[in-house]
Backbone atoms as SQL, in Angstrom:
CREATE TABLE atoms (id INTEGER PRIMARY KEY, chain TEXT, resi INTEGER, resn TEXT, atom TEXT, x REAL, y REAL, z REAL);
INSERT INTO atoms VALUES
  (1, 'A', 1, 'MET', 'N', 1.102, -1.367, 0.282),
  (2, 'A', 1, 'MET', 'CA', 0.268, 0.072, 0.064),
  (3, 'A', 1, 'MET', 'C', 0.763, 1.105, -0.057),
  (4, 'A', 2, 'THR', 'N', 0.281, 2.157, -0.704),
  (5, 'A', 2, 'THR', 'CA', 0.993, 3.531, -0.655),
  (6, 'A', 2, 'THR', 'C', 0.914, 4.356, 0.509),
  (7, 'A', 3, 'ASN', 'N', 1.688, 5.126, 0.809),
  (8, 'A', 3, 'ASN', 'CA', 1.401, 6.254, 1.524),
  (9, 'A', 3, 'ASN', 'C', -0.115, 6.885, 1.576),
  (10, 'A', 4, 'ARG', 'N', -0.426, 7.540, 0.420),
  (11, 'A', 4, 'ARG', 'CA', -1.944, 7.793, 0.482),
  (12, 'A', 4, 'ARG', 'C', -2.808, 6.889, 0.594),
  (13, 'A', 5, 'ASP', 'N', -2.411, 5.577, 0.590),
  (14, 'A', 5, 'ASP', 'CA', -3.537, 4.458, 0.698),
  (15, 'A', 5, 'ASP', 'C', -3.789, 4.601, 2.584),
  (16, 'A', 6, 'ASP', 'N', -2.589, 4.632, 3.038),
  (17, 'A', 6, 'ASP', 'CA', -2.363, 4.442, 4.322),
  (18, 'A', 6, 'ASP', 'C', -3.100, 5.679, 5.211),
  (19, 'A', 7, 'LYS', 'N', -2.972, 6.775, 4.591),
  (20, 'A', 7, 'LYS', 'CA', -3.714, 7.913, 5.103),
  (21, 'A', 7, 'LYS', 'C', -5.080, 7.827, 5.070),
  (22, 'A', 8, 'LEU', 'N', -5.428, 7.379, 3.758),
  (23, 'A', 8, 'LEU', 'CA', -7.083, 7.229, 3.639),
  (24, 'A', 8, 'LEU', 'C', -7.415, 6.080, 4.567),
  (25, 'A', 9, 'ALA', 'N', -6.802, 5.043, 4.707),
  (26, 'A', 9, 'ALA', 'CA', -7.285, 4.337, 5.506),
  (27, 'A', 9, 'ALA', 'C', -7.299, 4.431, 7.108),
  (28, 'A', 10, 'SER', 'N', -6.240, 5.127, 7.464),
  (29, 'A', 10, 'SER', 'CA', -6.379, 5.653, 8.857),
  (30, 'A', 10, 'SER', 'C', -7.274, 6.882, 9.116),
  (31, 'A', 11, 'SER', 'N', -7.649, 7.339, 8.132),
  (32, 'A', 11, 'SER', 'CA', -8.510, 8.753, 8.186),
  (33, 'A', 11, 'SER', 'C', -10.282, 8.217, 8.123),
  (34, 'A', 12, 'LEU', 'N', -10.381, 6.885, 7.859),
  (35, 'A', 12, 'LEU', 'CA', -11.688, 6.309, 7.409),
  (36, 'A', 12, 'LEU', 'C', -11.810, 5.538, 8.963),
  (37, 'A', 13, 'ASP', 'N', -10.963, 4.696, 9.104),
  (38, 'A', 13, 'ASP', 'CA', -10.937, 4.161, 10.261),
  (39, 'A', 13, 'ASP', 'C', -11.401, 5.083, 11.772),
  (40, 'A', 14, 'GLU', 'N', -10.377, 6.335, 11.684),
  (41, 'A', 14, 'GLU', 'CA', -10.531, 7.444, 12.624),
  (42, 'A', 14, 'GLU', 'C', -12.217, 7.633, 12.919),
  (43, 'A', 15, 'GLN', 'N', -12.927, 7.831, 11.396),
  (44, 'A', 15, 'GLN', 'CA', -13.946, 8.691, 11.232),
  (45, 'A', 15, 'GLN', 'C', -15.018, 7.494, 11.844),
  (46, 'A', 16, 'ILE', 'N', -15.074, 6.282, 11.560),
  (47, 'A', 16, 'ILE', 'CA', -15.669, 5.107, 12.319),
  (48, 'A', 16, 'ILE', 'C', -15.575, 5.237, 13.444),
  (49, 'A', 17, 'ARG', 'N', -14.402, 5.180, 14.156),
  (50, 'A', 17, 'ARG', 'CA', -14.422, 4.981, 15.608),
  (51, 'A', 17, 'ARG', 'C', -15.159, 6.384, 16.151),
  (52, 'A', 18, 'ARG', 'N', -14.965, 7.292, 15.662),
  (53, 'A', 18, 'ARG', 'CA', -15.559, 8.612, 16.353),
  (54, 'A', 18, 'ARG', 'C', -17.074, 8.318, 16.156),
  (55, 'A', 19, 'ARG', 'N', -17.694, 7.895, 15.281),
  (56, 'A', 19, 'ARG', 'CA', -19.157, 7.895, 14.741),
  (57, 'A', 19, 'ARG', 'C', -19.483, 6.554, 16.142),
  (58, 'A', 20, 'VAL', 'N', -18.997, 5.607, 16.161),
  (59, 'A', 20, 'VAL', 'CA', -19.333, 4.555, 17.051),
  (60, 'A', 20, 'VAL', 'C', -19.233, 5.133, 18.608),
  (61, 'A', 21, 'LEU', 'N', -18.471, 5.562, 18.752),
  (62, 'A', 21, 'LEU', 'CA', -18.034, 6.228, 19.914),
  (63, 'A', 21, 'LEU', 'C', -19.027, 7.247, 20.457),
  (64, 'A', 22, 'ARG', 'N', -19.414, 7.803, 19.376),
  (65, 'A', 22, 'ARG', 'CA', -20.614, 9.085, 19.736),
  (66, 'A', 22, 'ARG', 'C', -21.870, 8.525, 19.915),
  (67, 'A', 23, 'LYS', 'N', -22.064, 7.436, 19.366),
  (68, 'A', 23, 'LYS', 'CA', -23.292, 6.608, 19.610),
  (69, 'A', 23, 'LYS', 'C', -23.503, 5.645, 20.504),
  (70, 'A', 24, 'LYS', 'N', -22.340, 5.260, 21.166),
  (71, 'A', 24, 'LYS', 'CA', -22.360, 4.175, 22.009),
  (72, 'A', 24, 'LYS', 'C', -23.126, 4.437, 22.828),
  (73, 'A', 25, 'GLY', 'N', -23.980, 3.401, 23.426),
  (74, 'A', 25, 'GLY', 'CA', -25.169, 3.119, 24.454),
  (75, 'A', 25, 'GLY', 'C', -26.649, 3.153, 24.082),
  (76, 'A', 26, 'GLY', 'N', -26.604, 3.793, 22.758),
  (77, 'A', 26, 'GLY', 'CA', -27.921, 3.808, 22.092),
  (78, 'A', 26, 'GLY', 'C', -28.714, 2.641, 21.918),
  (79, 'A', 27, 'VAL', 'N', -29.792, 2.775, 21.622),
  (80, 'A', 27, 'VAL', 'CA', -30.688, 1.231, 21.291),
  (81, 'A', 27, 'VAL', 'C', -30.170, 0.860, 19.988),
  (82, 'A', 28, 'VAL', 'N', -29.738, 1.759, 18.916),
  (83, 'A', 28, 'VAL', 'CA', -29.533, 1.117, 17.910),
  (84, 'A', 28, 'VAL', 'C', -28.073, 0.737, 17.777),
  (85, 'A', 29, 'TRP', 'N', -27.389, 1.418, 18.392),
  (86, 'A', 29, 'TRP', 'CA', -25.672, 0.849, 18.233),
  (87, 'A', 29, 'TRP', 'C', -25.946, -0.518, 19.066),
  (88, 'A', 30, 'LEU', 'N', -26.664, -0.638, 20.298),
  (89, 'A', 30, 'LEU', 'CA', -26.674, -2.104, 21.052),
  (90, 'A', 30, 'LEU', 'C', -27.084, -2.979, 20.126),
  (91, 'A', 31, 'LEU', 'N', -28.231, -2.859, 19.305),
  (92, 'A', 31, 'LEU', 'CA', -28.713, -3.835, 18.249),
  (93, 'A', 31, 'LEU', 'C', -27.670, -4.030, 17.183),
  (94, 'A', 32, 'LEU', 'N', -27.035, -3.344, 16.632),
  (95, 'A', 32, 'LEU', 'CA', -26.030, -3.563, 15.354),
  (96, 'A', 32, 'LEU', 'C', -25.044, -4.179, 16.296),
  (97, 'A', 33, 'THR', 'N', -24.424, -3.994, 17.220),
  (98, 'A', 33, 'THR', 'CA', -23.229, -4.360, 17.862),
  (99, 'A', 33, 'THR', 'C', -23.696, -5.904, 18.377),
  (100, 'A', 34, 'GLY', 'N', -24.713, -6.014, 19.040),
  (101, 'A', 34, 'GLY', 'CA', -25.529, -7.424, 19.226),
  (102, 'A', 34, 'GLY', 'C', -25.461, -8.214, 18.033),
  (103, 'A', 35, 'GLY', 'N', -25.980, -7.891, 16.920),
  (104, 'A', 35, 'GLY', 'CA', -26.353, -8.343, 15.847),
  (105, 'A', 35, 'GLY', 'C', -25.050, -8.707, 15.244),
  (106, 'A', 36, 'THR', 'N', -23.857, -7.993, 15.268),
  (107, 'A', 36, 'THR', 'CA', -22.590, -8.101, 14.626),
  (108, 'A', 36, 'THR', 'C', -21.940, -9.548, 15.573),
  (109, 'A', 37, 'VAL', 'N', -21.864, -9.376, 16.694),
  (110, 'A', 37, 'VAL', 'CA', -21.768, -10.458, 17.301),
  (111, 'A', 37, 'VAL', 'C', -21.972, -11.694, 17.273),
  (112, 'A', 38, 'GLY', 'N', -23.392, -11.701, 17.162),
  (113, 'A', 38, 'GLY', 'CA', -23.853, -12.833, 16.996),
  (114, 'A', 38, 'GLY', 'C', -23.576, -13.671, 15.839),
  (115, 'A', 39, 'LEU', 'N', -23.439, -12.884, 14.617),
  (116, 'A', 39, 'LEU', 'CA', -23.198, -13.175, 13.231),
  (117, 'A', 39, 'LEU', 'C', -21.465, -13.893, 13.362),
  (118, 'A', 40, 'LEU', 'N', -20.704, -13.027, 13.873),
  (119, 'A', 40, 'LEU', 'CA', -19.214, -13.455, 14.008),
  (120, 'A', 40, 'LEU', 'C', -18.963, -14.757, 14.777),
  (121, 'A', 41, 'PHE', 'N', -19.920, -14.913, 15.915),
  (122, 'A', 41, 'PHE', 'CA', -19.947, -16.167, 16.539),
  (123, 'A', 41, 'PHE', 'C', -20.823, -17.272, 15.700),
  (124, 'A', 42, 'THR', 'N', -21.899, -17.116, 15.271),
  (125, 'A', 42, 'THR', 'CA', -22.427, -18.051, 14.170),
  (126, 'A', 42, 'THR', 'C', -22.002, -18.760, 13.099),
  (127, 'A', 43, 'VAL', 'N', -21.756, -17.816, 12.269),
  (128, 'A', 43, 'VAL', 'CA', -21.141, -18.174, 10.964),
  (129, 'A', 43, 'VAL', 'C', -20.044, -19.079, 10.957),
  (130, 'A', 44, 'PRO', 'N', -18.990, -18.874, 11.504),
  (131, 'A', 44, 'PRO', 'CA', -17.843, -19.898, 11.463),
  (132, 'A', 44, 'PRO', 'C', -18.559, -21.363, 12.097),
  (133, 'A', 45, 'ILE', 'N', -19.500, -21.369, 12.798),
  (134, 'A', 45, 'ILE', 'CA', -20.058, -22.826, 13.544),
  (135, 'A', 45, 'ILE', 'C', -20.971, -23.409, 12.291),
  (136, 'A', 46, 'VAL', 'N', -21.794, -22.828, 11.865),
  (137, 'A', 46, 'VAL', 'CA', -22.985, -23.036, 10.838),
  (138, 'A', 46, 'VAL', 'C', -22.006, -23.788, 9.564),
  (139, 'A', 47, 'GLY', 'N', -21.138, -22.640, 9.229),
  (140, 'A', 47, 'GLY', 'CA', -20.233, -23.345, 8.051),
  (141, 'A', 47, 'GLY', 'C', -19.406, -24.755, 8.519),
  (142, 'A', 48, 'GLY', 'N', -18.799, -24.811, 9.676),
  (143, 'A', 48, 'GLY', 'CA', -18.143, -26.092, 9.885),
  (144, 'A', 48, 'GLY', 'C', -19.290, -27.107, 10.034),
  (145, 'A', 49, 'ALA', 'N', -20.213, -26.912, 10.522),
  (146, 'A', 49, 'ALA', 'CA', -21.194, -28.080, 10.283),
  (147, 'A', 49, 'ALA', 'C', -21.635, -28.681, 9.033),
  (148, 'A', 50, 'TYR', 'N', -21.935, -27.432, 7.873),
  (149, 'A', 50, 'TYR', 'CA', -22.076, -28.137, 6.827),
  (150, 'A', 50, 'TYR', 'C', -21.089, -28.533, 5.806),
  (151, 'A', 51, 'LEU', 'N', -19.970, -27.885, 6.384),
  (152, 'A', 51, 'LEU', 'CA', -18.467, -28.628, 5.718),
  (153, 'A', 51, 'LEU', 'C', -18.123, -29.931, 6.232),
  (154, 'A', 52, 'GLY', 'N', -18.420, -29.935, 7.625),
  (155, 'A', 52, 'GLY', 'CA', -18.073, -31.465, 8.280),
  (156, 'A', 52, 'GLY', 'C', -19.194, -32.304, 7.566),
  (157, 'A', 53, 'ARG', 'N', -20.374, -32.003, 7.523),
  (158, 'A', 53, 'ARG', 'CA', -21.438, -33.103, 7.065),
  (159, 'A', 53, 'ARG', 'C', -21.100, -33.356, 5.552),
  (160, 'A', 54, 'TRP', 'N', -20.499, -32.447, 4.739),
  (161, 'A', 54, 'TRP', 'CA', -20.041, -32.639, 3.245),
  (162, 'A', 54, 'TRP', 'C', -19.257, -33.787, 3.133),
  (163, 'A', 55, 'ILE', 'N', -17.837, -33.577, 3.877),
  (164, 'A', 55, 'ILE', 'CA', -16.888, -34.406, 4.166),
  (165, 'A', 55, 'ILE', 'C', -17.409, -35.956, 4.383),
  (166, 'A', 56, 'ASP', 'N', -18.236, -35.769, 5.562),
  (167, 'A', 56, 'ASP', 'CA', -18.500, -37.118, 6.082),
  (168, 'A', 56, 'ASP', 'C', -19.434, -38.061, 5.222),
  (169, 'A', 57, 'LEU', 'N', -20.233, -37.282, 4.387),
  (170, 'A', 57, 'LEU', 'CA', -20.982, -37.768, 3.234),
  (171, 'A', 57, 'LEU', 'C', -20.477, -38.414, 2.133),
  (172, 'A', 58, 'GLN', 'N', -19.124, -38.069, 1.983),
  (173, 'A', 58, 'GLN', 'CA', -18.204, -38.384, 0.931),
  (174, 'A', 58, 'GLN', 'C', -17.387, -39.706, 1.207),
  (175, 'A', 59, 'GLN', 'N', -17.624, -39.883, 2.466),
  (176, 'A', 59, 'GLN', 'CA', -16.842, -41.200, 3.108),
  (177, 'A', 59, 'GLN', 'C', -18.099, -42.377, 2.940),
  (178, 'A', 60, 'ALA', 'N', -17.405, -43.535, 2.369),
  (179, 'A', 60, 'ALA', 'CA', -18.253, -45.038, 2.682),
  (180, 'A', 60, 'ALA', 'C', -18.846, -45.335, 3.984),
  (181, 'A', 61, 'ALA', 'N', -18.117, -45.337, 4.995),
  (182, 'A', 61, 'ALA', 'CA', -18.666, -45.655, 6.093),
  (183, 'A', 61, 'ALA', 'C', -19.537, -44.267, 6.926),
  (184, 'A', 62, 'PHE', 'N', -20.304, -44.778, 7.801),
  (185, 'A', 62, 'PHE', 'CA', -21.058, -43.676, 8.733),
  (186, 'A', 62, 'PHE', 'C', -20.006, -42.970, 9.396),
  (187, 'A', 63, 'SER', 'N', -19.890, -41.760, 9.471),
  (188, 'A', 63, 'SER', 'CA', -19.119, -41.062, 10.448),
  (189, 'A', 63, 'SER', 'C', -19.697, -39.571, 10.675),
  (190, 'A', 64, 'SER', 'N', -19.388, -39.268, 11.907),
  (191, 'A', 64, 'SER', 'CA', -19.930, -37.761, 12.210),
  (192, 'A', 64, 'SER', 'C', -18.382, -37.085, 12.866),
  (193, 'A', 65, 'ARG', 'N', -17.290, -37.950, 12.309),
  (194, 'A', 65, 'ARG', 'CA', -16.238, -37.107, 13.224),
  (195, 'A', 65, 'ARG', 'C', -15.888, -35.867, 12.336),
  (196, 'A', 66, 'TRP', 'N', -15.939, -35.761, 11.037),
  (197, 'A', 66, 'TRP', 'CA', -15.546, -34.345, 10.473),
  (198, 'A', 66, 'TRP', 'C', -16.567, -33.197, 11.043),
  (199, 'A', 67, 'THR', 'N', -17.943, -33.557, 10.911),
  (200, 'A', 67, 'THR', 'CA', -18.967, -32.650, 11.619),
  (201, 'A', 67, 'THR', 'C', -18.841, -32.106, 12.891),
  (202, 'A', 68, 'VAL', 'N', -18.313, -33.002, 13.857),
  (203, 'A', 68, 'VAL', 'CA', -18.433, -32.785, 15.160),
  (204, 'A', 68, 'VAL', 'C', -16.942, -31.825, 15.264),
  (205, 'A', 69, 'SER', 'N', -15.766, -31.994, 14.548),
  (206, 'A', 69, 'SER', 'CA', -14.710, -31.362, 14.800),
  (207, 'A', 69, 'SER', 'C', -14.717, -30.273, 14.047),
  (208, 'A', 70, 'LEU', 'N', -15.244, -29.787, 12.970),
  (209, 'A', 70, 'LEU', 'CA', -15.349, -28.582, 12.351),
  (210, 'A', 70, 'LEU', 'C', -16.536, -27.644, 12.885),
  (211, 'A', 71, 'ILE', 'N', -17.269, -28.308, 14.063),
  (212, 'A', 71, 'ILE', 'CA', -18.040, -27.423, 14.838),
  (213, 'A', 71, 'ILE', 'C', -17.295, -27.111, 15.947),
  (214, 'A', 72, 'VAL', 'N', -16.449, -28.069, 16.637),
  (215, 'A', 72, 'VAL', 'CA', -15.575, -27.274, 17.522),
  (216, 'A', 72, 'VAL', 'C', -14.732, -26.481, 16.875),
  (217, 'A', 73, 'LEU', 'N', -14.264, -26.565, 16.153),
  (218, 'A', 73, 'LEU', 'CA', -13.104, -25.584, 15.381),
  (219, 'A', 73, 'LEU', 'C', -13.993, -24.287, 15.283),
  (220, 'A', 74, 'GLY', 'N', -15.395, -24.312, 14.498),
  (221, 'A', 74, 'GLY', 'CA', -16.077, -23.177, 14.400),
  (222, 'A', 74, 'GLY', 'C', -16.501, -22.641, 15.759),
  (223, 'A', 75, 'ILE', 'N', -16.751, -23.270, 16.777),
  (224, 'A', 75, 'ILE', 'CA', -16.689, -22.519, 17.917),
  (225, 'A', 75, 'ILE', 'C', -15.421, -21.567, 18.646),
  (226, 'A', 76, 'VAL', 'N', -14.496, -22.543, 18.323),
  (227, 'A', 76, 'VAL', 'CA', -13.056, -21.574, 18.807),
  (228, 'A', 76, 'VAL', 'C', -12.933, -20.645, 17.783),
  (229, 'A', 77, 'LEU', 'N', -13.026, -20.430, 16.633),
  (230, 'A', 77, 'LEU', 'CA', -13.053, -19.540, 15.488),
  (231, 'A', 77, 'LEU', 'C', -14.091, -18.378, 15.881),
  (232, 'A', 78, 'GLY', 'N', -14.994, -18.797, 16.060),
  (233, 'A', 78, 'GLY', 'CA', -16.248, -17.457, 16.435),
  (234, 'A', 78, 'GLY', 'C', -16.289, -16.887, 17.827),
  (235, 'A', 79, 'GLY', 'N', -15.591, -17.531, 19.039),
  (236, 'A', 79, 'GLY', 'CA', -14.993, -17.344, 20.058),
  (237, 'A', 79, 'GLY', 'C', -13.757, -16.099, 19.747),
  (238, 'A', 80, 'TYR', 'N', -12.950, -16.541, 18.995),
  (239, 'A', 80, 'TYR', 'CA', -11.539, -15.511, 18.593),
  (240, 'A', 80, 'TYR', 'C', -12.391, -14.445, 17.722),
  (241, 'A', 81, 'ASN', 'N', -13.138, -14.558, 16.759),
  (242, 'A', 81, 'ASN', 'CA', -13.826, -13.451, 16.053),
  (243, 'A', 81, 'ASN', 'C', -14.439, -12.093, 17.338),
  (244, 'A', 82, 'VAL', 'N', -15.330, -12.766, 17.948),
  (245, 'A', 82, 'VAL', 'CA', -15.733, -12.108, 18.859),
  (246, 'A', 82, 'VAL', 'C', -15.093, -11.154, 19.943),
  (247, 'A', 83, 'TYR', 'N', -14.222, -12.107, 20.352),
  (248, 'A', 83, 'TYR', 'CA', -12.702, -11.327, 21.227),
  (249, 'A', 83, 'TYR', 'C', -12.291, -10.200, 20.514),
  (250, 'A', 84, 'ARG', 'N', -11.522, -10.420, 19.042),
  (251, 'A', 84, 'ARG', 'CA', -10.910, -9.410, 18.286),
  (252, 'A', 84, 'ARG', 'C', -12.024, -8.352, 18.116),
  (253, 'A', 85, 'PHE', 'N', -13.327, -8.732, 17.733),
  (254, 'A', 85, 'PHE', 'CA', -14.502, -7.327, 17.534),
  (255, 'A', 85, 'PHE', 'C', -14.471, -6.648, 18.993),
  (256, 'A', 86, 'LEU', 'N', -14.634, -7.040, 19.933),
  (257, 'A', 86, 'LEU', 'CA', -14.737, -6.454, 21.362),
  (258, 'A', 86, 'LEU', 'C', -13.512, -5.632, 21.290),
  (259, 'A', 87, 'GLN', 'N', -12.414, -6.233, 21.191),
  (260, 'A', 87, 'GLN', 'CA', -11.342, -5.425, 21.584),
  (261, 'A', 87, 'GLN', 'C', -11.205, -3.976, 20.751),
  (262, 'A', 88, 'GLY', 'N', -11.747, -4.485, 19.642),
  (263, 'A', 88, 'GLY', 'CA', -11.553, -3.090, 18.384),
  (264, 'A', 88, 'GLY', 'C', -12.649, -1.939, 18.836),
  (265, 'A', 89, 'LEU', 'N', -13.467, -2.575, 19.487),
  (266, 'A', 89, 'LEU', 'CA', -14.459, -1.631, 19.996),
  (267, 'A', 89, 'LEU', 'C', -13.846, -0.626, 21.409),
  (268, 'A', 90, 'ASP', 'N', -13.052, -1.123, 22.055),
  (269, 'A', 90, 'ASP', 'CA', -12.416, -0.272, 23.224),
  (270, 'A', 90, 'ASP', 'C', -11.440, 0.831, 22.904),
  (271, 'A', 91, 'ARG', 'N', -10.883, 0.691, 21.386),
  (272, 'A', 91, 'ARG', 'CA', -9.697, 1.597, 21.283),
  (273, 'A', 91, 'ARG', 'C', -10.808, 3.118, 20.774);
């Protein structure tokens, strides 16, 4: 990235941060934050379940090993996503 792109990205980041902080505590802000946290947590879990089920169906013997493993991985990734998102709100 060029210096100009860095300036633009930092300017946009600062503007977004100011708007979020200004509206913090409002009902709309709470709903948006809660919805975002919910999606950040559930999308990896559901994606892992679908991918694991598909892999399990490709095998000849009945197994749910990949489904369970990828759901657990989705829980870990979802938790990490939520942690990173909430850390970004504190700045």
